N, C-alpha and C positions, 0 to 999 in steps of 0.2 A: 137776510139771505146773503148779502155781500159779505157781511161779517162772518158769517158761518164758513163761507169759502176760504176766506183769508185765514181763519183759525185752522181749518183742515189742511190748507197748504203749508202753514208753519209747522204743524205737527209732522206732515210728510218730510219736510226739508229737515227738521231736527233729527228724525229717525234715520234718514239717509246719511247725515253727517255722523251721527253715533256709530252706525254701521261700519262706515268707511274708516273711522279712527280705530275702532276695536279690530277689524280685520288687519289693518297694517301693523298694529301693536303686537299681535300674536305671531305674525310672520316674522317680525324683527326678533322677538324672543326665541323663536324656533331656529332662526340663523345663528344667533349668539351661541345658543346651546350646542348646535352643531359644531361650531368652531371650537369650543371649549373641549368637547369630545375628541375631536381631531388632535388637539395638542397633547392631551393625555396619551392617545394612541401612538403619536409621533415620538414622544419622550420615551414609552415603553420600548419601542422598536429600535429607536436611534439613540439611546442613552450615552452611547460612547462618544457622540457628537459634542456633548457638554453644552447644550443650548443655555443661553443666558437670558432668555426672555422672561419677563416677570412672571407670566403665567406658567411657564414650565418650572421655574424654582418653586412657585407656591405648591405645585403638585408634588415635586420631589420632597419637599418638607413634610408632606402628608403621609408619605410612605411609612410603614411600620418599621421600627428600629430592629436591627439584627439581634437575634437571640444569642446572648453570651453566657447561657446558664453553665456551660462546661468550664468556664474559667472564673477563678476567684482570685482574692489577694491582689488588690490594686491593678487589675487588668493584666496580670501575668498569665498569658495563655498557655504557658508550660506546666502551670500548677493545675492538676485536674480537680474536679469537684469531689471532694473526699467524704462528703456526708454519707454516702451509701456505705463507706468502709468504717464509719464511725458510730454507726447506729447500734452496733452489737460487738460483743467481745469475739464472737465467732467469725463475723466478717473482717474484723480487724485482723484477726490472727492469721486468716487465709491470705489477706492482702500482704501482711508483713512477710510471711513466709515466701510468697511469689516474688516480692519486689525489693525488699530491704535486706541488705547485708552490711551490718555497721563495721565489720572488720575489713571491707573492701576499700579499694582506693578511690572513694567517691569525692566529688567536690562538695563541700558543705556550705549551705547558704542559711542566713538568718531569716526571720519572718518577712523582711522587706525584699528578700532575694538577693541580698548582698553577700558576697563570699566572705567567710570567716575560717579561723583555724579549726581543724578538726578537734583538737582539745576543748575548744569552747562549745562546739556544737554537741559533742558527747556529755560534756558537764551540764549543758542546759537540759538535755534529755533526762538526766539523772533527777531533775527536780520533779518529774511526772507531769509537768504542765504542758508539755510539747508532744507532737508526734512528728516522726520523720516522714516525709512524702517524697516519693520519686517523681521527678519532673520528666515531662515528655521531651527529652533531649537526646541528641546523638552521644553525649557524654553522661557518665553515671553522676547525676547531681540529685542531692537530697536537700529539701527545704524544711525548715521547722514550721510546724503549723500549730498555733495556740488552741489547746483544748477549752471547751467551755465547762460550765459547772453542772452539767446534766450527770445523772447517775451512771448512764452507760459510759460517758467519756471519762468520768472520774475513775471507773473501774479499769478502762483501757490505759488511762495514765498510769495506774499502779504497776499494770503488767510491763508497759514500757519502761518505767523507772527500774524494775528488777532486770531486765535485759540490759538497759543502758549502764547500770552499776558495774555489771560484769565487763561490757565492752570498754568502758572508760577505764576500769583497772587493768585490763590487758593492754590497752593502748599505752597507758603510762609506763608499761614495762619494755615497750619496744625500744631497742638500742641499748638496754641495760645488760651487764653480763650475766650470763647463766651462773647461779650459785654453784660453787665448788661441790663436786661429788665424788664418790667412789663406790661403785655398785659392783655386786656380783649376781648374775643372772641364774635362773634354774638349772642351767647346764654347767655352772662353775666358771663361766667367762668373766673376765674382769674389764670393767669400763671406768675410766676416771677422766677427771679434768685434764690430766697430764697426757694420757695416751690417746685422747681423741683431739688433741690440739690440731689446728689447720684442717679440720674435717667439718662438713655439714652434718649437723645432728637433727634428726627427726623424732620427736618425743611424743608419745601418747600416754595420757593419764586416765586410768580406768580402774574399775574394781567389778568382782564377779557379779554382784546384785544390780549392776547398772544395766538395764535392758537396752537402753540406747547404745551403749558402749558395746555390748556383745553383737548388736545388729550391724555394727560397722566393720566387723571382722573381715567379711569377704572383700570389701573394697580396700581396706588396709592392706590385706594380703596381695591385692593386685598392685598396690603401689610399691610395696616391698618388692615384688618380682620385677617391677619396671625399672627400679633404680638399684637393685641388688649388685649389678655388675660394677657400678661405681665404687672403687676402693675408697674413695674420700667422702663417702656417705654412710653415716651410722644410724641405724634404726634402734630405738629403745622404747620399751613400754614399762611404765611405772605403775604398780598396782598396790591397792590397800592390803591385800590378803596374804596370809602366810604361804610359805613354799609348799606345804602339804596340800593345803585346799587348791591352790593354783595347779598343782601337778594333776590331781584327780580332775578338776574342772577341764583342763586342757587336753584330757584324754578324748573327750567328747567334742570339743571345739577346737578347730584348727586355727592357730594364730602364729604367723610368720615371724613376728617381731621377737627379739630377745625380751624375756619378761623378767623385771626386777621386783621381788617381793618385798613386802613390809615397808612401803614408802609414804605411808599416809602423811607422816610428820614432814618429810621432805616437801611433799606437794602442797600441804596447808601452810606451813610456817615459811619455807623457802621460795617457793614458787607462787604462793598465794592464789592457789586454784580455787575457783568459786563455782565451777560448773563441770560436770562430768558427762561426756568426755571432753577434755581439752587437749588440743594438739600444739606443739610449738615446733618453729623452725629456727634453729640456732646457726648462725654464719661461721665461717672459717676462724673469725677472730673470737669466738666464743660469745657473741652478743645476740640477745633474743631479737629475731627478725620478724617474727609473727607469732600470735597466739590466737587460735580460733577454736570455735566449739562444735564443729562438725567435720566429718570427713569430706563432705563436699566443699567446704570453705578451704580445707587443707589443700585439696587438689588444684583448686584455683590458684591459691597461693604459691604451690610449687610450680605450677606452669610459669607464673610470672616472675617468681624470685629465684627458685632454685635451678630450674632448667638453664637459664642463661649462664649460670655459674658453673653448672655441671658440664656444659659444652666445653669448658676449657680444660677439664681434666682428661 
């Protein structure tokens, strides 16, 4: 009986000890857990205090990294994610028309974002291996973006190559003398290299069957009216077509420029025109100052180039 009582007392003591240990263990874990939660909360609210505690640093490292999907090319955050523009020719065409003007005075950058000569930039584009991308910058900056070997980007590369060939060809003519000329317009007026010396020349190259050329007439007429009062500005248009065809055509279409017929050879061989319409601005010294392929580009160029010069007249 005595042994039984001792056994029962031992069991009760052991049970009590076990209960005491387990109870204290759970309370300790609950406290520690509460401390960790408070540290995370404090870090979230007071992040600007730059806490250096080991627990806070561990929590900070566990936070998800910032999503930089809108930036590519070695972390250059000015270069947008262009994949959406390079997945089809239609998307690229829309992007190009809205953002890129290769005849503008942009800052050219290579693939690494380093500034290079415009000559080199345009020459690289003629390979068809790169696309020009406009950077999100206060200045007009274009960076070369290397195209991959997918079908869609191969086709885009070919279209870029065509445009770049024209832009590069025109760029190389800047600063060169306008080839000598001796023109008679449809009304019998005479224009030559001699009698237009020290004048600003604004030339347009076109032909009757060029739809885009004809669509530009209203804006070109507005330009003519704007600068007509300046005696030292001469507007001329060179056309493929014969005098008879042009006279009949211009009965229905108003074009304010003096029109010079039969000038295909001069445009092809002398000026090296690769696209129609093409517009030229020639300075007072007879040098080509700008060659562009749309009236919109011409208007921008005139504001930047011709307007300051014209203010002196």
